[in-house]
N, C-alpha and C positions, 0 to 999 in steps of 0.2 A: 597561443599559436595563431598565426595569421595565414589564412588559406584562401584559395580561389576555387570556384566550381567549374572553371572552363575545362572543356575536354582537351585531350592531348592533340597536338598538331605536329606535322612533320617539321624537322629542323630544330626541335627543342633540345635543350641540354639541361642536365641536373648537376648541381654542385653540392657537396657536403663538407661541412667544417665542424670542428669540435666546439668552437666558441666564436661568436659574432656579436657586433654591436648593432642592435636593431633599434627602431624608433622608441620602443618601450623600455629599452635597456639591454643589458647583457643577456645573452641566451646561449644555451648549450645544445649540442647535436642539432645543428641548423641545416636544413635542406633548402636550396634555392632552385626554383624552376625558371628557366630563361627561354623566351620564345625565339623564333628565327630572326626577328628584327633586332634582338639584343636588349629587349625590355624584360624586367622581372615580372613574372606572372603569378608566382606563388612563393610564399616563405613559410616554412614549417620549423618549429622548434621542438625539442625533446623527441626528435624523430629517430626511427630505427632505419638506417640505410639499407638493411638487409631485406626489408619488405616493401621497398618502393616500387612504383609501377615501371620505372625505368632505372637502369644502373646510374649511379651518381659518382662523379669524379671527386675524390677526396682531396681537399686543400689542407695541407699540413701547416698549422699555425693559427693565428688569430685573424679573423676577417673584419675589415672596416669598410665603410663607404669611402670611395675615392674622393679626394679633396679637389674642388674647383679652384682654379687660379683665376681670379677675377680681373687682373690687370697685368698685361704683358706688352712690352715693346720688343718683339723678338729680334729685330735688327740690331739691338744694342748688345746682344750676346757676344758678338765678335770684338767688342771694345771693352768688355768687363775687365777691370783691373788696370786699364791703360790711362787713367786720369788721376793717379794717386801721387803725382809729383807736384809739390807746391810751386805755384807761380810767383812772380815778383810783385804782383798786386794781391789784395786780399782774395783768397779763394772762396767761392760760393757756388750755389746752384747755377748762377748765371754764367760764371766762367766755365763750369763743367759743361753747360749746354753748348757753348761755343766749340769746345773740344769735340763734343758729340756731332755737331753739325759738320765739322771738318772731316770726321772719320767716315760718315755715311754719305758724304757729298758725291762719291763716285760709285756707290753700290749699284750693281746691275741686277735685273730681275732674277737671273739664275743664281746669283750670289745670295740674294735675299732668301730664296727658297732653301739653299743649303744651310744658311745660318739659322733660319727658323726651324728647320727640321732637327738640327742639333739641339736647339733650345727645347723643343718639344720632347725629344728623346730624354733629355735630362730631367724634364718635368715628370715624365712617366716613371723613370727610375726612382725619383724621390717620393712618389706617391700622389702627385697631381694626376687627375684623369681627364680634366677638361681645362680649357684656357679661353679667356676673353681677350682677343687680340686687338689692341688699340693701335690701328695701322694708319700712319699718316705719311709714309714715304710713297707718294702717289706718282710722281712724274720723273722724267729723265733728269740728268744732272744739270741741264740748262733750264729746267722748269717747264719743258714742253710735254704735253700729254702723250702717252704711248698710243700707238694705233688702236690697241684695245685699251680703253681708258682705265679699266679696272685691273690692268696687268699686274701691278704689285700686290694688290689685295688677293687676286687669284693665286699668286705665288705662295702667300702664306696659307691659303686654303689647301693648295696642293701639298705643302709641307706638313700640314696637320694630317692629311690623308696618308702621306708617306709614313709618318711616325705612328699614326693610329690613335691620336688624341682627339677627344671631342673639342669642338671649337664654336665659340660665338664670335663671328667676324664683325668687327666694329670699324668700318671705314670712318676716317676722321674728317670732320668739317673744319677747315682752317682757312682763314682769309687775311687776318691782320696781325701786326706785330704787338699791338697794345690796345688798351681801352680807348674807346672813341674812334675806332677805325684808323689807327696809326698805320702808315704804309709798312708792308712787310720788308724784312731785311733780306739781303741776297742769300744768306744761308737758309732761308725758309722757302725758297722758290720751288723746291720739290714738293711742298706740302699743299700748295694753294689751289683752291677751287672756288668758283662762284656756285650758286645754287644749282644751275643747270648742269655744270660739270660734275658736281657731287652726286646729283640724282642719277646721272648716267652711270657713274661707278656703282651706285646702289642697285640700279636696274640690272647691270651685267652680273653682279654678284648674286642677285635673286634668281636669275636664270640658271646660274651654275650650281646652286645649292642642292644638295641631296636632303630633302625634307623628311622629317619624321625619324631621324636617326641621330647621328653625332654632330649635326651642324645646325646653326641658327644664325640669322642675320639681324644685326642691330645697327645703331649709329652712335657716333661719338663726337659731339661738338667738343673741340679740343679743350677750350677754356673760355671764360668770359672775355679774356683779353684778345682771343684769336677769332672770335665771331662777334657780330652785332646782334642785337635783339631782333632786328628786321630779318637778317639772314637766317638765324636759327628758327624764327617763326615761320619763314617761308618754307624751309625744309620740313619742319614738323607738320605744317598744314598740308604739304604735298603728299606726305606719307600717312595722313590721318585715316584714310579709308582702308589701310592694310591692317592685318592682324597686329596686335600690340607687340612691341619688340623692345629689347633692352636699350636704354639710353644712358651712356656713360659720359662723364665730363670731369676733367681736372678742375679742382677748385681749392682756393685758400691754402695752397701748398707752402707758399712763402710769405713772410711778413711784408716784404716789399710789394708783393702782388695785392695784399689786402689794403695797404695804404694807397696804392695806385687806384684801386677800385673806389675807395672812399673819396679820393680827389676827383674822380670822374663822375661818380653818381651820388655821393653823399652817404652811401651805404656799403657795408662790407659784402663780400661776394656771395656768401651763402644766403644771407638775408635778401640780397637783390634778386638772386635766382628764384627763391621761393615766392617772392612777391610778384614776379613777372611771368612765371611759367607754372603749369600745373604739374609740379613734381609729385610723383607717387611711387608705388612699389615697383614700377618698371625702371626707375632711375637708380643709378649708382654714382655717388659723388666721391670721386677718387681723391684721397688724401684728406681734404677738409680739416687740415691740421689746426689752423688758427681761426677758431670760432669764439664768438661771444656766448655766454651762457644761454641767452635767448635764442641764438641760432642753433645751438646744440639741441635744445628742447624742440624747436620747430622742425629740425631735420629728423629727429626721432619720431615726431608726430606725423610726418609725411609718409612714413613707412619705407622711404628710400633706404638703400644700403650705403654705409660708409665703406669705401674701398680702401683698405689700409695696406701699406707696403712698408712695414717697419724697417726692414734691412736697407732698402733704397732710401727711405726717409732719413735714416741715420747716416748713410754714406754721403748723402747730399747736404746734410746739415739742415734739414727742413725744420725740425722742431718735433715736439712730442705731442701726439694726440691725447687729449684728456679723456681717456677711455672710461674711467670709473664713473665720471659724471654722465657720459653719454649712455652707458648701460643703465644707470639709475633712472634715466629719462625714458627707458624702453627702446633704446637705439639698436639697430641691426648692423652687423659688420661682416665682411669677408676679407680674405687676404690675397695678395698678388705678388709676383716676383718682379714686376715693373722693369727695372733697368738690367735685370739678369746678373747683377753683381754677385748674387747667390741665388740658387734655384733649390729651395727647400721649404716645404710647408712647416717643418719642425722649427727651422731657424726663424721664420716669420712669427710663429706663435710664441716662441721663446723670447724673442726681442719685444714682442707686444707686452708680455707679462713682465719681463725684467725692466723695461722702461718705466712701468708704473711702480714697481718695487723701488727703483732708485728715486723716483720723484717723491714718493710718499714715505720712504724709509720704512718699508713694511715687507711682509712676505704674503704670498697667495693673495695678491691684491685685488683680483677681479672675481672672486667667488665668495659665497656665503660660508659660514661655519659648517664644517663637515663635508663640503663639496670638494671634488677633485679638480684641481686647476687644469690638468691635461685634458680630461674628458670635457669639462665645461667649455674650454676654449675651442676644442676640436669640433664639438657639436654646433656651437654658435657659428663658427667659420664655415662649416658645411652648409648650414641653413642660409646664411647670407650670401655665400658664393653661388649656391644653386639659384637663389632668387635673382641675383645679378646676371647670371648666365642666361636666363630666360628659357631654361630647359628643366625637365623633371630629373633632378640629380640629388646627390647628397644623402640618400637614405636607402637602406636595404629593405625595400617594401614594394608590393605590387604596384605597377604603373610607373615605377622609376627605372631609369636606365641602369643596366647591369654594369656599373662602374665600381670596381672592387679592388681593394688592396689587402694583400696577405702579408702579415708580419711574421717573421721567423721567431717563434717563442723560445728557441734554443740559442738565439744570439746572446752573447754575454751581457749586453745592455738590458735584455728583457728576461733573462733566465730566472725562473722562480717567481715571476710576476704574473698576476692574473687580473683581468678586468680593468678597473680604474687604475690600479697600480702599474699595469702594463702601459697604458697611455701616458701616465705621468713619467715613467721611465723613458719612454721613447722621446717625448718632447723635451724633457729637462735633463737628461743625462747622456753624455757622449756625443760623438759626431759620426761614427761609423753607422751606415744605414742598415737597419734590419728589414727593409722592404724586400720580400722574397718574390712575390708575384704581383702583377697588376693586370687587371682586365678592364677593357673599355667596350661597352656595348656587347658584352658577352664574348669578346675576343681577347685571348691572352696576348699582351704586348710586352710583358717583362717576365722572364723566367730566371730563377736563381740570381735575382738582383740585376740582371742585364737585359737590355732591350733585345728582342729576338732578331731585329735587323740592324743592330747598332753599328756593326763594323762598317758597313757600306755608307751609312749616314755620316759617321764620324770621319771616314776617309774623305768624303766630298767636302766636309766642313774644313778639314785641315788644308785642302787645296785652295779653298776659297779664302781662308785667312791669309795664306801666303800671297795670294793675288791682291787682297786688300792692303796688306802692309807694304807690298812692293809699290802699289799705286800711290799710297800715302807718301812713301819716301821719294818717289819720282816727283811728286808735287812740291 
């Protein structure tokens, strides 16, 4: 039993569930005490709800920590599924990227907010309770800064508040088209900033943030090909006096990117980054798909998180992360929905495991004998996602945010399952979601599997998609 001796305060609430996954394992008859700020203050197991100091609301089902989504490009939700027609040249990540550039080239601030709110609604309904938003659509379609330079990042912050999801806002530092300071392409003009412009965006976001709750501010150098060492160093030095913040970067996603980095520097990208910057547990290296064994060991030793997005990586033909070797080296990972081609922590974890099974022609590829694949994957992704988010998440424990997911144990996919078998069945069997309730910071956002404000958010999303498709056709 894990308890706190704090006295009761106004605005607290108490929740009770029959079964919950706690840091020490599965527990029965669990009571959770949540303060007015939305943080967990006390957790009791083997508790009798009839003799509590306050009445407790009963959550019918199995209670899990909510999953952090550590990598999202929310604006891509509106084009999910629209790049699946083969071109006349060889399709690749790079041809998909050109299609994405064309689609978002005319997106306006209010449209970005509507699309992001829909993406965040779907994340919540799937069991994500926090998102790290890697936001690089900064300027107007001509590449001119908005009057309020952080306009677009403020829009994704507003969308997160509208949907009620926790957010790590990661404005993206982007300047070049390729290694060595190659001039940017016209399709990238909305993304570009020098250090002064980027730091102004960061300053405006810092002023708008509600601290100590569901929001945190970090930074995201887009990739080694999009920034120079001098530019990144200048920004990191300018922010050095502030509280430590999450730093996310795309890296080693494509084989062509790795070869271009070698041609430029003589080193592959992960090795180059680790040699030139003080990468530590505040960093998240997104994808990191193509690494030499020495790079895998060095990344694991840095305590940085590998941000894996298996569904997007499969959709784009990126390649397969060598997960078993990374875990054997002590590596940390989390999962993200990236391009929003699918928004589901279950599908990300399933693809992560199944990719390793296919590669190794084995089963239960990422666990030791006797361990549950579902539970082990879920717990590791919780820990890595929380670390990469820069917030106290991913655990039902005092001091953590009250981000909670309730699974319907009467759902046919879960019926008759308990504890580890329940997680295994959720992750590896079926596609109908058994997520019944979702709470973020102690506030219920999903009830009976539906977002409590979903109808209005989805109506605005549909209107926005109509506008975007009409604009694309006119062009």
